[in-house]
C-alpha positions in Angstrom: 90.7 -23.4 84.1 87.2 -23.4 81.7 86.1 -20.7 83.9 89.8 -18.5 83.0 89.7 -19.3 79.6 85.9 -18.2 78.9 87.2 -15.2 81.0 90.3 -14.4 78.9 88.7 -15.0 75.4 85.7 -12.4 76.3 87.9 -10.0 78.1 90.3 -9.6 75.2 87.3 -9.4 72.5 86.0 -6.4 74.3 89.2 -4.8 75.1 89.6 -5.1 71.5 86.5 -3.5 70.5 86.5 -0.9 73.3 90.3 0.2 72.5 89.2 0.8 68.8 86.2 2.7 69.6 88.3 5.2 71.9 91.2 5.4 69.5 89.2 6.3 67.2 87.6 8.9 68.8 91.1 10.4 69.9 92.5 10.8 66.3 89.8 12.3 65.4 89.5 14.8 67.8 93.1 15.2 67.6 93.2 15.5 63.8 90.4 18.3 64.0 92.0 20.4 66.8 95.6 20.2 64.8 93.7 21.0 61.6 92.7 24.0 63.0 95.7 25.2 64.3 97.7 24.6 60.8 94.5 26.8 59.1 95.2 29.2 61.1 99.0 29.3 60.5 100.2 28.3 64.3 101.9 24.4 62.7 103.2 23.4 59.9 101.1 21.6 57.4 104.3 19.2 56.9 104.0 18.3 60.5 99.9 17.5 60.9 101.1 13.9 61.0 104.0 13.4 62.9 102.0 15.8 65.4 99.0 13.4 65.3 101.0 10.4 66.2 103.0 11.9 68.6 100.1 13.0 70.2 98.5 9.0 70.0 101.6 8.4 72.4 101.0 10.8 74.6 97.3 9.5 75.0 97.9 5.8 75.0 98.1 5.7 78.6 94.8 6.7 79.4 92.7 5.1 76.7 94.7 2.0 78.1 93.3 2.4 81.4 89.9 2.8 80.3 90.0 0.3 78.2 91.0 -2.3 81.1 88.8 -0.7 83.4 85.7 -0.7 80.6 86.2 -4.2 79.3 86.2 -5.8 82.8 83.2 -4.1 83.8 81.3 -5.3 80.8 82.1 -8.8 80.6 81.2 -9.2 84.7 78.0 -7.0 83.8 76.9 -9.3 81.0 78.0 -12.4 83.1 75.6 -11.2 85.4 73.0 -10.3 83.4 72.7 -13.5 81.7 73.1 -15.4 85.1 76.1 -17.1 84.3 77.7 -15.7 87.7 75.2 -17.9 89.7 76.4 -20.9 88.0 79.6 -19.9 88.9 79.1 -19.5 92.5 76.8 -22.7 92.4 80.4 -24.3 91.1 82.1 -22.8 94.4 83.7 -19.4 92.7 83.7 -16.8 95.0 83.9 -13.2 93.9 87.5 -13.0 95.1 88.6 -15.9 92.9 88.3 -13.9 89.8 90.9 -11.3 90.9 93.4 -13.8 90.0 92.3 -14.3 86.4 91.4 -10.4 86.1 95.1 -9.4 87.1 96.5 -12.0 84.8 94.7 -10.5 81.8 95.8 -6.8 83.3 99.3 -7.6 83.8 100.1 -6.9 80.2 98.5 -3.5 80.1 99.9 -2.7 83.1 103.5 -3.1 81.8 102.7 -1.4 78.6 101.0 1.6 80.1 104.3 2.2 82.3 106.7 1.4 79.6 104.5 4.3 77.3 104.2 6.4 80.4 107.7 6.9 81.7 109.4 6.3 78.2 106.9 6.5 75.2 105.2 9.4 76.3 108.0 11.7 77.3 110.0 11.3 74.3 106.5 11.8 72.0 106.1 15.1 73.9 109.8 16.3 73.2 109.5 15.4 69.2 106.0 17.3 69.2 108.0 20.2 71.1 110.7 20.4 68.4 108.2 20.3 65.5 106.7 23.3 66.8 110.1 25.1 67.9 111.5 24.6 64.1 108.4 26.2 62.8 108.3 29.2 64.8 111.7 29.8 64.4 110.8 29.9 60.5 111.1 33.4 58.6 108.2 35.0 57.3 108.1 34.1 53.9 109.1 30.5 55.1 106.3 30.3 57.1 103.5 31.3 54.1 101.2 28.5 52.2 100.3 29.0 48.9 96.8 30.6 48.4 96.8 31.3 52.2 96.9 34.5 54.6 99.7 34.3 57.3 100.8 36.3 60.2 104.5 37.5 60.5 106.4 36.3 63.3 106.0 39.5 64.8 102.2 39.6 64.7 102.0 42.9 62.7 102.4 42.0 59.2 100.2 39.6 57.3 101.7 38.0 53.9 99.4 35.9 51.0 101.4 34.6 48.5 99.7 32.5 45.3 102.6 30.7 44.4 106.2 29.8 46.1 108.7 27.9 44.2 110.3 24.9 46.0 113.6 26.7 47.1 111.8 29.2 49.2 113.2 32.0 47.5 111.1 33.5 44.4 107.2 34.2 44.6 104.3 35.6 42.4 101.4 37.5 43.0 102.2 39.3 46.5 100.1 41.1 49.0 101.2 42.6 52.2 99.7 44.0 54.9 101.2 45.8 57.7 100.3 47.9 60.5 102.3 50.2 63.2 99.8 52.1 65.2 97.4 54.0 62.8 99.0 53.8 60.0 98.0 51.2 57.3 100.5 50.0 54.7 99.5 47.4 51.6 102.0 46.1 49.1 100.9 44.3 45.8 103.7 42.9 43.4 103.3 40.5 40.8 106.8 38.9 42.0 109.4 38.7 44.1 112.2 37.4 45.5 114.2 36.8 48.8 118.0 38.3 49.1 120.4 38.4 51.7 122.9 41.3 52.7 126.2 41.1 53.5 125.3 41.9 57.2 123.1 39.0 57.5 119.3 40.8 57.4 117.4 38.9 54.6 115.1 41.0 52.3 111.9 40.5 50.5 113.1 42.3 46.6 109.3 43.2 45.1 109.0 44.1 41.8 106.5 46.1 39.2 103.9 46.8 42.4 101.9 49.3 44.1 102.0 50.6 47.5 99.0 51.9 49.8 100.0 54.2 52.7 96.8 55.3 54.6 96.1 56.9 57.6 92.7 55.5 60.0 93.0 58.6 61.9 92.7 61.1 59.2 91.4 58.8 56.3 94.3 59.6 53.7 95.5 57.5 51.4 98.9 58.0 49.0 99.2 55.4 46.3 102.9 54.8 45.0 104.3 52.7 42.1 107.3 51.1 42.4 109.9 48.9 39.8 111.6 47.4 43.0 110.2 47.5 46.4 112.6 45.9 49.9 110.7 44.4 53.1 112.8 43.4 55.9 111.8 40.0 57.3 111.3 39.7 60.6 114.9 37.5 62.0 114.5 34.1 63.0 113.3 34.0 66.7 116.1 32.7 69.0 115.4 28.9 69.6 113.7 28.9 73.3 113.8 25.6 74.9 110.8 23.6 76.0 111.0 23.8 79.9 108.1 22.1 80.5 108.2 18.7 82.5 105.9 16.4 80.5 109.2 16.5 77.8 111.7 15.4 80.5 113.1 11.3 80.6 111.9 10.0 83.7 115.5 9.4 84.9 115.4 13.5 84.6 112.6 13.9 87.0 114.3 11.7 89.4 117.8 13.2 89.3 116.3 16.8 89.5 113.1 16.6 92.1 112.3 20.1 91.7 107.8 20.4 92.1 106.5 20.4 88.9 108.9 17.5 88.1 107.9 15.8 90.9 104.3 16.2 90.3 104.8 14.8 86.7 106.6 12.2 88.2 103.5 11.4 90.0 101.2 11.2 87.0 103.5 8.7 85.3 103.4 6.4 88.7 99.6 7.1 89.0 99.1 5.5 85.3 99.7 1.8 85.9 98.7 1.7 89.4 95.5 2.9 88.5 95.2 0.4 85.8 95.4 -2.2 88.5 93.2 -0.6 90.7 90.1 -0.1 88.5 90.2 -3.6 86.7 89.7 -4.9 90.7 87.2 -2.2 91.0 84.9 -3.0 87.9 84.5 -7.1 89.4 82.4 -5.9 92.3 81.0 -3.1 90.7 79.4 -5.1 87.9 77.2 -6.8 89.9 73.3 -6.1 88.5 70.5 -5.8 90.6 67.5 -7.0 88.0 65.0 -4.4 90.2 67.5 -1.2 90.1 68.4 -1.7 86.1 72.4 -2.3 85.0 72.3 1.1 83.8 73.0 2.7 87.6 76.4 0.6 87.4 77.6 2.3 84.0 76.8 5.5 86.1 78.5 4.8 89.2 81.5 3.3 87.3 82.1 6.8 85.4 81.6 9.0 88.4 84.2 7.3 90.4 86.7 7.2 87.1 86.1 10.9 86.9 86.1 11.9 90.6 89.2 9.2 91.0 91.1 11.2 87.8 90.3 14.2 88.9 91.7 13.8 92.6 95.3 12.3 90.9 95.1 15.9 89.1 94.3 17.4 91.8 97.3 15.4 94.1 100.1 16.4 91.3 98.8 20.1 91.0 99.3 20.5 94.9 102.5 18.6 94.4 104.1 21.4 92.2 102.5 23.9 94.0 104.1 22.0 97.2 101.5 21.8 99.6 101.5 18.2 99.6 104.7 16.1 99.8 105.3 13.6 97.2 105.4 10.9 99.6 102.2 11.5 100.8 100.3 12.4 97.4 101.4 9.2 95.6 99.8 6.8 97.9 97.0 9.2 99.0 94.3 9.2 96.5 95.3 5.2 95.3 94.6 4.4 99.2 91.4 6.0 98.9 90.3 4.1 96.0 91.7 0.7 97.0 89.7 1.4 100.4 86.5 1.6 98.2 87.5 -1.7 95.9 87.4 -3.8 99.4 84.4 -1.7 100.4 82.6 -3.0 97.3 84.1 -6.5 97.5 82.9 -7.0 101.0 79.4 -5.9 100.3 79.0 -8.2 97.2 80.7 -11.2 98.7 78.9 -11.1 102.5 75.0 -12.2 102.5 72.6 -9.8 104.0 71.6 -10.4 107.1 67.9 -12.3 107.5 66.2 -10.6 110.1 63.3 -12.9 111.6 60.4 -11.2 112.8 59.3 -12.7 116.2 55.3 -13.6 116.1 53.3 -12.0 118.3 51.9 -14.9 120.6 
């Protein structure tokens, strides 16, 4: 009982540190990526924080699996390094006796990983997809942020607006450039407003400005001044539903077993299974040989995880491409890792054979 309490306390402390570190790195990289997309006009600036939150939920299963794996590996590696495993072995504790405590500590992780992978992550991906679709369906002027160059929905027109009112209908100090083949059109204006015609077409009416017409082939340039000038805004694109399997609920993946849906279901099922197998693998893998050094175990642990994760992705792709059946792929990679775990346990528990050389008489 004392051994189990000490192990759980150490595992809980290490898991908190490891998860905080991994989560901070993930949030930082996600923030940089989304801010880059927002600065280029591909993401609404008001949706940056929600998109970061949804991306964090989506990546949580992988982070929790890594947290369980690394914390278990670090705890047992320290025990070997400080010769605590020698004391435990002298007390009659075999390496197999640590399977129960480790699985007991891993059980809440497995339940949480399964809940996020099967329920929370698809919901987060669906919400993220809806945010992106709403931004793509906004009109040209609605996409514009004050003091930034933004591309129109048709990708042939660029807007720059210094100020935009709260109602999104009146603008100040407008710059618009449009390209059609060799023709380049530039319009500048002090003010403007959005007007809607009876047929539903919307125009940006600019006032007191200039229009520059240029030909890139002939280098001709014409300048015109206007009191009022209308630019037809690109209509809202038709809403296109995201058909990705990542946003579909698990029940829909089961009821509609298309190849892509089966591939996504395989990935979700693999998350809790991988948490159990990697936690067990960390027990024998943490054995330290003082003559070799403790870094070799960390390198081996990293290589095994990367290989295992890549094989799971390959199995998912094969199922989506109908190259392998779901029933075979769902256990194929995990059975291979389970075999590796069994081999490591047997190698660590079985004492080495001592060969006695016969002395020549």
